Every structure is written in C-alpha cells, then in structure tokens.
Steps between C-alpha positions, in 0.01 A plus 500: 500500500862470411412506136299813542788679678736388226274642233466828677875533544563433123226744408680771689841413350390488139432874463837581658672277258316650211596849612860397536495362142344821375749716665797303371350511145450877520860540610629311201284687266605838637864401490478391136360823356690652201805696604496876436632598150878474466503839324283811505492586121455312183854589382837473673660756252566307187306175567142409602441381852253236619257767628136465387268783610154423654224385273354770278797723543623722214859609518645779293881487438751758370860391435749759408869470409712812438808519281846371595673706761839466330378598151491870394657806679167684545270217570476567881568140605276379214197704592520687173595184303277265304244356748314168472151483644250229538137556603288202601188369667431170665180349645447216750179309410591224754729516814733263307480639151625837358482623139648822353609714206768752459660722230863604490657802331837413327416184306124547519459166675132414576507243770214270612592337829362271771595354836372192684546414856579130524613450861477734801742491799316407818551641844572141636763455240321191363543674166837686545496711176279678259494377139352715226504503120537815300481523124454744216453535127650812340438664163762736365285776345784690311452574131455221238847557341657360815358149429465254217193328647260611772599187699847654534344750737418240762684409820415300809611474868443225758617521854461292818516711818603321824500734801504483879414746772769420756384746754304827501806682376676273259364329180685335211395357162668291232355498154620282214365608161486429121485796244420444134512722191369374173772675306847604628818629357734255324706311760251532777274216635129539500474399862684628812503314833551732801474539874410786708561550874317783697487597855318748717600623857261728694674778695162654617132421474467670163865499364702209355838452329480293171759312322447320163747299287416337151739255347461365137677169433460446129815591282477652155734475213658817365387627150804668374344566158217687663237318295201531722191533275287671753684776682861497379642411830798252582418220739639584831464292821258675737632654824363422840263759649561645834272749683482648849228723637259604769118444525248718667165328575154607607178303502428590128829629356850381460792717380835346405806718430811317370817484308530226224693411190195384317334743251221256403185447704359193328681210645607311191648811353739527785601144503571506130644844420657660805862576447547759786705417806398658827854461647652673202301800572206435253234606740147631445269655761152383491176483706182284508170616618194276573151597609224265613126547436269260678157416356 
C-alpha cells in the first residue's frame, strides 16, 4: 500500500517538474532572440552598416554628393557645382546574405557588392555584438586611353563591421577595412588599411543624428616628378573622412541628409584619393535615399 501511495505521488510530481523545465527552457529561448538591428539603414553616410533586409527584399539606393561649398562664387553652397551620383540595387536572397550592384557618375565606377551576417547580437548579451562582412569588386568604366590593360580598371574592398545596439537610442559600429587598386600612381601603395567609426543617436521615433569618421593608415611616398602613368597625379597621403548628418526613417524609406568632406561614394576611392579636409572648410552637402520593396 505504501508503494502504491509513493507511485501516485511521483506520478503527480513528474508533470509539474516537466512543466517547470519547459517554462525555464522557453524563458532562455525568448531571452536569447537576436537583438533589434543596431542601425535602421544599410548606410551610415559614407560606410555600409550591418543591416540586412528581410529575405526577398529589393532595395533601391540613390547617393548624391554636391560640389564643395567653398569652391566657386556662384555655386550656391555647391548645389550648382559638379555633383557625384550613385544609383544602386541590392537584393537579399537569404536573411544573412545580400548582393548588389551600383553605378557611379564621376569615375564611371561599376560596383558589384555583397554583405554577409556572421554573428548577431542577442537580447541576453550572450553574443554582445554584431559581426558582418562587406566586400565589393569595382570596374572603372572610363575610356580605354586611361588604362594600359583592362586589369588596371579593377579595385576591391573588404570590410569587417562590428556593431552594437547599446539601447533603443544609441548604436555604434567599428569597421576595419582593406582597399586595393590594381594600378595606382607612382609612390602610392596598392593596398590601404583603414578604420571607420560610426554612431547613431535617435532623437525621436523616426529621426536620428549620424556621425561617421573614416581614417586611412597607409602612408604614400611623394612623386615629385609626377610620373604617374595612369592619371598624371602626384601621390598624396589620403585625408580622413568626417561626416555628420540626420536620418529620417519610415518602414520602407530612409533619407539621410549630411555634410561630408568625401566626394567619392565607392569606399576604396575615398580611402585612396580623398585630399579634402572637413575642418579646413572642404565640405560637401549630400543625401542618400533608400527604398525597400518586399516580395
């Protein structure tokens, strides 16, 4: 009789124990969901972010840089000056994979780009940061006389994006990168190592302040004889990029308006060839528009 009572008692306790285990497991699983994206757009002014859109999303992108605000008496803060424009499309075939193509005005750059999400920050902070990889392959489509061989047209860019969403209002990313041009002016290196730091602070549900800084570390030698066989340029150490702006975001649009010292839009062009200094008054006004289409 005692054995029967013990069996009945254990039979009643086992389901309660199982329910307790299930509840604890569910709690851990919910707490370990991926954190919300650190940024709300695929760009933070001059650099890509870790944002990957939902699977089967097509993104249309327009990047626009006006002329220098301190160049020309009648340029109306660069609005009437020479503008640089890039038009691009990206597609997300998988929630962790993005591929894209863009075309730029000034140097006729045709860029094929991709982005991979490697790690995702979790809400439990078991994984404290996002880690993504961004890369591109660019073809300079200017006329043949600018190049000795077709291979001289090619350049490459590789970047690791490490970001964190600290709270609903503040996010930060750090992104080391390597840029490569197959042919460069005499005195320059073919590879430039650089680091960018970007931050976003939300001031309302749809409005954020953006800050972006890009620092190249590779030093070039001067070419006093100006013997560059490609473009006739002296080798000059590139200047750091600095940009500040504001972003307005809806569910399917993002609009960024900013001031920057970077004329280029393709990343490796800025890291190699920028000579403008934001704090010396070399400022360009620009904007970026993105539009999402879900399929």
